[in-house]
C-alpha positions in Angstrom: 54.5 130.3 49.4 56.3 129.2 52.6 54.2 129.0 55.8 53.5 132.3 57.7 52.8 132.2 61.5 51.9 135.2 63.6 54.1 136.1 66.4 51.6 136.2 68.9 50.2 132.7 68.0 53.9 131.5 68.3 53.7 133.0 72.2 50.9 131.4 72.6 52.1 128.1 71.6 55.2 128.7 73.6 53.5 129.9 76.8 55.7 132.8 76.6 55.1 136.5 77.0 55.0 138.6 73.8 56.8 141.9 74.2 56.5 144.2 71.4 55.1 144.1 67.8 52.4 141.6 68.2 51.1 141.6 64.4 54.5 140.5 63.0 54.6 137.3 60.4 57.1 135.0 61.0 58.2 132.9 57.9 61.4 131.0 59.3 63.9 130.2 62.0 67.3 131.3 61.7 70.4 132.0 64.1 70.9 135.5 65.6 73.8 136.2 63.3 72.0 135.2 60.3 68.6 135.9 60.8 66.6 138.6 58.8 63.2 140.0 58.4 60.5 137.5 59.2 63.1 135.1 61.1 62.6 134.5 64.6 65.7 133.3 66.8 66.7 132.5 70.0 68.7 133.8 72.9 69.6 131.2 75.7 73.3 131.9 76.7 74.4 135.5 77.8 77.4 135.6 75.7 75.2 135.8 72.7 73.7 139.2 74.0 75.9 141.4 71.7 74.4 139.4 68.8 70.9 140.0 70.1 71.2 143.7 70.1 72.6 143.6 66.5 70.4 140.7 64.9 68.1 141.8 62.3 65.5 138.8 63.4 61.9 140.1 63.6 61.1 138.1 66.6 63.8 136.6 69.5 62.7 133.8 72.2 64.6 134.6 75.2 64.9 134.1 78.6 63.5 135.8 81.7 66.7 137.5 82.4 66.9 139.3 79.1 66.1 143.0 79.8 66.3 144.5 76.3 63.5 146.4 74.5 62.2 145.6 70.8 62.1 148.3 68.3 59.0 149.1 66.6 59.5 146.2 64.1 60.4 143.6 66.6 58.9 141.3 68.9 60.5 139.4 72.2 58.8 136.2 73.6 60.1 135.5 77.1 59.9 131.8 78.3 61.2 130.1 81.1 63.2 127.6 79.1 64.1 129.5 75.5 65.8 126.2 74.4 62.5 124.3 74.7 60.4 126.9 73.2 62.5 127.5 70.3 62.4 123.5 69.5 58.8 123.9 69.3 59.3 126.9 66.8 61.5 124.5 64.7 59.0 122.1 64.8 56.3 124.5 63.6 58.4 125.4 60.5 60.4 121.8 59.7 60.1 120.3 56.5 57.5 117.3 56.6 59.4 113.7 57.8 60.7 111.5 54.8 58.3 108.9 54.4 59.2 105.1 54.1 56.5 103.0 52.7 55.9 99.7 53.7 58.0 97.7 51.0 60.7 95.4 50.5 63.1 96.6 47.6 63.6 93.8 44.7 67.3 95.0 45.3 67.4 94.1 48.8 68.5 90.4 50.1 66.2 89.0 52.3 66.9 85.4 53.7 64.1 83.0 53.6 64.4 82.0 57.1 64.1 85.8 58.3 61.1 87.0 59.8 59.6 90.2 58.8 57.1 92.0 60.6 54.1 94.0 59.3 54.6 97.3 57.5 58.5 97.2 57.3 60.6 99.0 55.1 63.4 97.2 53.5 65.5 99.6 51.1 67.7 98.5 48.0 71.1 96.3 48.5 70.0 96.2 52.5 70.8 92.4 53.4 68.6 90.6 56.3 70.7 87.5 56.9 69.2 84.1 58.1 67.1 83.9 60.9 66.8 87.7 61.7 63.6 89.3 62.9 62.3 92.6 62.1 59.5 94.0 64.1 56.5 95.7 63.0 56.9 99.3 61.3 60.7 99.1 61.3 62.6 100.7 58.4 66.1 99.2 57.1 67.4 101.7 54.8 69.4 101.1 51.8 73.1 99.2 52.1 72.1 98.0 55.9 73.1 94.8 57.1 71.4 92.6 59.8 73.0 89.6 60.5 72.3 86.3 61.7 69.9 86.0 64.4 69.8 89.4 65.3 66.5 90.6 66.5 65.3 94.2 65.8 62.0 95.4 67.3 59.2 97.9 66.3 59.4 101.1 64.8 63.1 101.4 64.6 64.8 103.6 62.1 68.4 102.3 60.9 69.5 104.7 58.2 71.6 103.6 55.2 75.0 101.6 55.5 74.7 100.6 59.1 76.3 97.1 60.2 74.4 95.3 62.9 76.4 91.7 63.3 75.0 88.4 64.2 72.9 87.7 67.5 72.5 91.1 68.5 69.2 92.5 70.3 67.5 95.8 69.4 64.6 97.0 71.0 61.9 99.0 69.9 61.9 102.6 68.6 65.6 102.8 68.3 67.3 104.9 65.6 71.0 104.1 64.7 72.6 106.6 62.3 74.1 105.8 59.3 78.0 104.3 59.5 77.4 102.8 62.9 78.8 99.0 63.5 77.1 97.3 65.9 78.3 93.9 67.4 81.7 94.0 65.7 84.4 91.9 67.9 85.9 93.4 71.3 89.5 94.1 71.4 90.8 91.0 72.9 94.0 89.6 72.2 96.7 87.7 74.5 100.4 87.7 73.8 102.5 84.9 74.3 105.5 83.1 73.0 103.8 82.3 69.6 102.7 86.0 68.9 99.3 87.5 69.7 96.5 85.3 69.8 92.9 86.3 69.3 90.6 85.6 72.4 87.2 84.9 71.3 84.3 87.3 71.5 81.0 85.1 72.0 79.0 87.8 73.4 76.2 90.3 72.0 75.1 93.4 71.8 71.7 94.5 73.4 70.2 97.9 72.9 67.2 98.7 74.5 64.2 100.7 73.8 64.3 104.3 72.6 67.8 104.4 72.4 69.6 107.0 69.6 72.9 106.2 68.0 74.9 108.8 66.1 76.7 108.4 63.2 80.0 106.3 62.5 79.8 104.7 66.1 81.3 101.6 67.3 80.0 99.1 69.8 81.7 95.9 70.5 80.0 92.8 71.4 81.0 91.2 74.6 83.8 88.6 75.0 81.0 86.8 76.7 77.3 88.3 78.2 76.4 91.3 76.5 77.5 95.1 76.1 74.1 96.8 77.0 72.9 100.1 76.5 69.6 100.4 78.3 66.4 102.4 77.8 66.6 106.1 76.5 70.5 106.0 76.2 71.8 108.6 73.6 74.9 108.4 71.8 76.4 111.3 69.6 78.7 110.5 66.4 81.8 108.6 66.6 81.3 107.6 70.1 83.0 103.9 70.9 81.8 101.2 73.5 84.2 98.4 74.2 83.4 94.9 75.2 81.0 94.2 78.2 80.4 98.1 78.6 77.0 98.8 80.3 75.4 102.4 79.9 72.7 103.1 82.3 69.2 104.6 81.4 68.9 108.1 79.8 72.7 108.7 79.8 74.2 110.7 77.2 78.0 110.1 75.5 79.0 113.1 73.3 81.2 113.0 70.2 84.4 111.1 70.1 84.2 109.8 73.6 85.2 106.2 74.6 84.8 103.8 77.1 87.1 100.9 77.6 85.8 97.3 78.4 83.7 96.2 81.1 83.1 99.6 82.6 79.9 100.4 84.0 78.0 103.9 83.5 75.0 104.6 85.8 71.7 106.1 85.0 71.8 109.8 83.9 75.2 110.3 83.4 76.7 112.4 80.9 80.1 111.9 79.3 81.3 115.2 77.2 83.2 115.3 74.2 86.5 113.3 73.7 86.5 112.0 77.2 88.3 108.9 77.7 86.9 106.2 80.5 89.2 103.5 81.6 88.1 99.7 81.9 86.7 98.0 84.9 85.5 101.1 86.5 81.9 102.4 87.3 80.7 105.9 86.8 77.6 106.6 89.1 74.4 107.7 88.6 74.1 111.4 87.5 78.0 111.5 87.1 79.6 114.3 84.8 82.5 113.7 82.7 83.9 117.0 81.2 85.3 117.0 77.6 88.4 115.6 77.2 88.9 114.3 80.4 90.8 111.0 81.2 88.9 109.0 83.8 91.1 106.7 85.5 89.1 105.3 88.5 85.5 105.3 89.8 83.5 108.4 89.7 81.0 108.8 92.6 77.1 109.3 92.0 76.5 112.7 91.3 80.2 113.9 91.2 81.8 116.0 88.3 85.3 115.8 87.0 87.5 117.4 84.7 91.1 117.2 83.5 93.7 114.4 82.8 93.6 112.3 85.1 90.4 113.4 85.9 89.6 115.1 89.4 87.0 117.5 90.9 86.7 121.3 89.3 88.1 122.7 92.6 91.5 120.4 92.6 91.7 121.0 88.7 91.5 124.8 89.3 94.1 124.2 92.6 96.5 122.6 90.3 96.1 124.9 87.4 96.9 127.7 89.6 100.3 125.9 91.0 102.6 126.8 87.8 101.7 130.6 88.2 102.5 130.8 91.9 105.5 129.0 91.1 106.5 131.8 88.5 105.6 134.6 91.0 107.8 132.7 93.5 110.8 132.1 91.2 110.5 136.4 90.7 110.0 137.1 94.4 113.3 134.9 94.7 115.0 136.6 92.2 114.2 139.9 93.9 115.3 138.6 97.2 118.7 137.9 95.5 119.4 141.2 94.3 118.6 142.8 97.3 121.1 140.2 99.2 123.5 141.0 96.3 123.2 145.1 97.0 123.8 144.4 100.6 127.0 142.6 100.0 128.2 145.1 97.8 127.8 147.9 100.5 129.4 145.8 103.2 
């Protein structure tokens, strides 16, 4: 039998105000659309108000602006931040985390010169190359490659089939999801009479503590020096960082965004999905880059930009309105021409 938690207990845990039936047993979490009896859901965006009115969920966590009343078989929990509250509830019903016992699988390949810390897990078919270092309590899952002289800190979780090439530096408590490649060569080439010559990429990638990197990301090593992800950075899936990019503390890059070489992103910036950032520019602290934006020049701290080429939301909306204004002007000109033609016919 699955876990059951009384809705009043959930209200206590989430520090919310309980409205409605206080005796309901909650068995699981679900979306408003898919929830049924015994489920709890949440509402954090007004666009889903209609779903909240129709949902079959036994309980809903909602914000302080939610004014609907529950029926006799429902309860609402009103919270300041429904997202945060619902995250706590998800944790209550989440399955236990997968455990990786300290061990080195006999099917793995660990170089004799590699330094392996205490309580490390190395899965089957993982390769730890010469002079690599793995910190205490870290997990290297199946099929992952850790290159020569690479250093990985303590309590890291490296999921299956990650490639971390030579001389990279990974901090502590770093999470890297499957398919990601750390330290591939930067895109450095020079065209000349003899063809296209490769420019050596001899730098490293440095990833500081508490960084999380999604699946199938690619982070190129520096031409010289380092490509650097500072503390607390979060990358979604399929993000690309070119050589010598620097990402400031606690910044977030969302899926399929890309940053060209030698660009520096400040602290606490957000780069939304599919945004493209030009090389050799600076994105200031706390800047916001909208999805699909094409950023060609520096963005000031705290500034928000949208569109291609990226500009302020106000300028973008004004420019977006121009074609409509032109269309109206064309119609007005046609009306004037018609009136002039009618006048000419009369004379």
